[in-house]
Residue frames as a rotation matrix with the C-alpha (Angstrom) as fourth column:
UNK 1
0.586 0.810 -0.001 0.00
0.810 -0.586 -0.001 0.00
-0.002 -0.001 -1.000 0.00
UNK 2
-0.275 -0.704 0.655 1.44
0.678 -0.624 -0.387 3.40
0.682 0.338 0.649 -0.96
UNK 3
-0.401 0.082 -0.912 1.69
0.774 -0.503 -0.385 6.28
-0.490 -0.861 0.138 1.48
UNK 4
0.429 0.610 0.667 -0.50
0.829 -0.558 -0.023 9.26
0.358 0.563 -0.745 0.77
UNK 5
-0.762 -0.609 0.223 0.80
0.502 -0.772 -0.391 12.81
0.410 -0.185 0.893 0.90
UNK 6
0.124 0.862 -0.491 -1.29
0.992 -0.090 0.093 14.69
0.035 -0.498 -0.866 3.47
UNK 7
0.355 -0.023 0.934 0.30
0.315 -0.938 -0.143 18.11
0.880 0.345 -0.326 3.16
UNK 8
0.998 -0.027 0.052 1.41
-0.057 -0.294 0.954 18.10
-0.010 -0.955 -0.295 6.79
UNK 9
0.265 -0.962 0.065 5.00
-0.879 -0.268 -0.394 18.75
0.396 0.047 -0.917 7.74
UNK 10
0.259 -0.249 -0.933 7.01
0.096 0.968 -0.232 15.63
0.961 -0.030 0.274 8.46
UNK 11
0.885 0.094 0.456 7.21
-0.431 -0.205 0.879 14.96
0.176 -0.974 -0.141 12.19
UNK 12
0.165 -0.874 -0.456 10.57
0.220 0.484 -0.847 14.32
0.962 0.039 0.272 13.76
UNK 13
0.343 -0.108 -0.933 12.12
0.932 0.167 0.323 14.26
0.121 -0.980 0.158 17.20
UNK 14
-0.742 -0.670 0.030 13.72
0.667 -0.741 -0.075 17.64
0.073 -0.036 0.997 16.42
UNK 15
-0.615 0.586 0.528 10.28
-0.214 -0.768 0.603 19.24
0.759 0.258 0.598 16.07
UNK 16
0.165 0.658 -0.734 8.91
0.587 0.533 0.610 17.55
0.793 -0.532 -0.299 19.21
UNK 17
0.648 0.160 0.744 8.21
-0.407 -0.753 0.517 19.55
0.643 -0.638 -0.423 22.39
UNK 18
0.953 -0.259 0.157 9.98
-0.008 0.497 0.868 16.95
-0.303 -0.828 0.472 24.54
UNK 19
0.427 -0.834 0.350 13.02
0.903 0.372 -0.215 16.78
0.049 0.408 0.912 22.26
UNK 20
0.183 -0.335 0.924 13.47
0.317 -0.870 -0.378 20.54
0.931 0.362 -0.053 22.05
UNK 21
0.537 0.077 0.840 13.20
-0.663 -0.578 0.477 20.94
0.522 -0.813 -0.259 25.84
UNK 22
-0.465 -0.837 -0.289 15.56
-0.540 0.527 -0.657 18.01
0.702 -0.150 -0.697 26.52
UNK 23
-0.114 0.539 0.834 12.81
-0.935 0.227 -0.274 16.00
-0.337 -0.811 0.478 28.20
UNK 24
0.802 0.401 -0.443 13.01
-0.559 0.766 -0.318 12.95
0.212 0.503 0.838 25.93
UNK 25
0.051 -0.780 0.624 15.07
-0.765 0.371 0.526 9.97
-0.642 -0.504 -0.578 27.05
UNK 26
0.638 0.272 0.721 14.31
0.163 0.867 -0.472 7.76
-0.753 0.418 0.508 24.05
UNK 27
-0.416 -0.759 -0.500 16.77
-0.547 -0.230 0.805 7.03
-0.726 0.609 -0.320 21.26
UNK 28
0.199 0.611 0.766 14.42
0.407 0.660 -0.632 6.10
-0.892 0.437 -0.117 18.39
UNK 29
-0.788 -0.463 0.405 14.63
0.522 -0.155 0.839 6.45
-0.326 0.873 0.363 14.61
UNK 30
-0.449 0.731 0.514 11.09
0.358 -0.379 0.853 7.82
0.818 0.567 -0.091 14.41
UNK 31
-0.536 0.301 0.788 8.81
-0.696 -0.687 -0.211 9.90
0.478 -0.662 0.578 16.65
UNK 32
-0.961 0.174 -0.214 7.18
0.264 0.808 -0.526 8.02
0.081 -0.563 -0.823 19.50
UNK 33
-0.192 0.981 -0.002 3.52
0.830 0.163 0.533 7.91
0.523 0.101 -0.846 20.55
UNK 34
0.273 0.273 -0.922 3.98
0.834 -0.545 0.086 10.88
-0.479 -0.793 -0.377 22.90
UNK 35
-0.651 -0.560 0.513 5.05
0.753 -0.562 0.342 13.25
0.097 0.609 0.788 20.09
UNK 36
0.497 0.732 -0.465 3.77
0.709 -0.652 -0.269 16.82
-0.500 -0.196 -0.844 20.57
UNK 37
0.324 -0.378 0.867 4.55
0.700 -0.520 -0.489 19.67
0.636 0.765 0.097 18.14
UNK 38
-0.475 -0.631 -0.614 6.86
0.880 -0.361 -0.310 22.15
-0.026 -0.687 0.726 19.87
UNK 39
-0.873 0.110 0.475 5.02
0.033 -0.958 0.284 25.23
0.486 0.264 0.833 18.57
UNK 40
0.134 0.991 0.017 1.79
-0.105 -0.003 0.994 24.08
0.985 -0.135 0.104 20.24
UNK 41
-0.449 -0.326 0.832 3.41
-0.852 -0.126 -0.509 23.28
0.271 -0.937 -0.221 23.58
UNK 42
-0.997 0.077 0.011 1.54
0.068 0.926 -0.372 20.72
-0.039 -0.370 -0.928 25.67
UNK 43
-0.345 0.931 -0.122 -1.95
-0.779 -0.356 -0.517 21.95
-0.524 -0.083 0.847 24.78
UNK 44
-0.453 0.245 0.857 -4.12
0.337 0.937 -0.091 19.04
-0.826 0.248 -0.507 23.66
UNK 45
-0.965 0.161 0.208 -5.70
0.172 -0.214 0.962 19.04
0.199 0.964 0.178 20.23
UNK 46
-0.527 0.848 0.057 -9.20
-0.824 -0.494 -0.280 20.44
-0.209 -0.194 0.958 19.87
UNK 47
-0.882 0.326 0.341 -11.90
0.324 0.944 -0.065 17.82
-0.343 0.053 -0.938 20.12
UNK 48
-0.667 0.716 0.206 -15.22
0.060 -0.225 0.973 17.80
0.743 0.661 0.107 18.35
UNK 49
-0.726 0.517 0.454 -18.26
-0.652 -0.308 -0.693 18.89
-0.218 -0.799 0.560 20.33
UNK 50
-0.842 0.538 0.039 -21.09
0.538 0.832 0.134 16.45
0.040 0.134 -0.990 20.88
UNK 51
-0.762 0.633 -0.136 -24.41
-0.619 -0.774 -0.131 18.02
-0.188 -0.016 0.982 19.81
UNK 52
-0.535 0.676 0.507 -27.79
0.397 0.730 -0.556 16.35
-0.746 -0.096 -0.659 20.12
UNK 53
-0.911 0.363 0.194 -30.09
0.075 -0.317 0.945 16.58
0.405 0.876 0.262 17.14
UNK 54
-0.748 0.634 0.195 -33.32
-0.515 -0.369 -0.774 18.09
-0.418 -0.680 0.603 18.51
UNK 55
-0.047 0.783 -0.620 -35.57
-0.951 0.156 0.269 16.42
0.307 0.602 0.737 15.91
UNK 56
-0.182 -0.073 -0.980 -34.51
-0.123 0.991 -0.051 12.94
0.975 0.112 -0.190 16.95
UNK 57
-0.952 -0.230 -0.203 -34.54
0.157 0.202 -0.967 13.46
0.264 -0.952 -0.156 20.75
UNK 58
-0.633 0.772 0.056 -38.18
-0.611 -0.455 -0.648 14.61
-0.475 -0.444 0.760 20.62
UNK 59
-0.250 0.530 -0.811 -39.51
-0.794 0.368 0.485 11.87
0.555 0.764 0.329 18.35
UNK 60
0.555 0.575 0.601 -41.51
-0.812 0.532 0.242 8.96
-0.181 -0.622 0.762 19.68
UNK 61
0.932 -0.181 -0.315 -39.37
0.020 0.892 -0.452 6.41
0.363 0.415 0.834 17.84
UNK 62
0.139 -0.959 0.245 -36.11
-0.527 -0.282 -0.802 7.69
0.838 -0.018 -0.545 19.37
UNK 63
-0.810 -0.359 0.463 -36.77
-0.572 0.314 -0.758 6.21
0.127 -0.879 -0.459 22.82
UNK 64
-0.195 0.795 -0.575 -39.20
-0.226 0.534 0.815 3.27
0.954 0.289 0.076 22.62
UNK 65
0.165 0.371 0.914 -41.18
-0.972 -0.096 0.215 2.45
0.168 -0.923 0.345 25.73
UNK 66
-0.878 -0.460 0.134 -40.33
-0.478 0.859 -0.184 -0.82
-0.030 -0.226 -0.974 27.50
UNK 67
-0.175 0.964 0.200 -42.86
-0.892 -0.070 -0.446 -3.32
-0.416 -0.256 0.872 27.01
């Protein structure tokens, strides 16, 4: 399977927050699972908001009665 180009900059240990602040103790050839972009700091990525659809929560078929 071929890799797709996503347009994102290639991640490396040099661009990692932990690597730039000398907090990384790993000697790997590729970034680890704890990679964080240095320019963002330790802020987590934005997550999607969960929004209820009003039409479905008010319908009789959305929550059937036990029976």
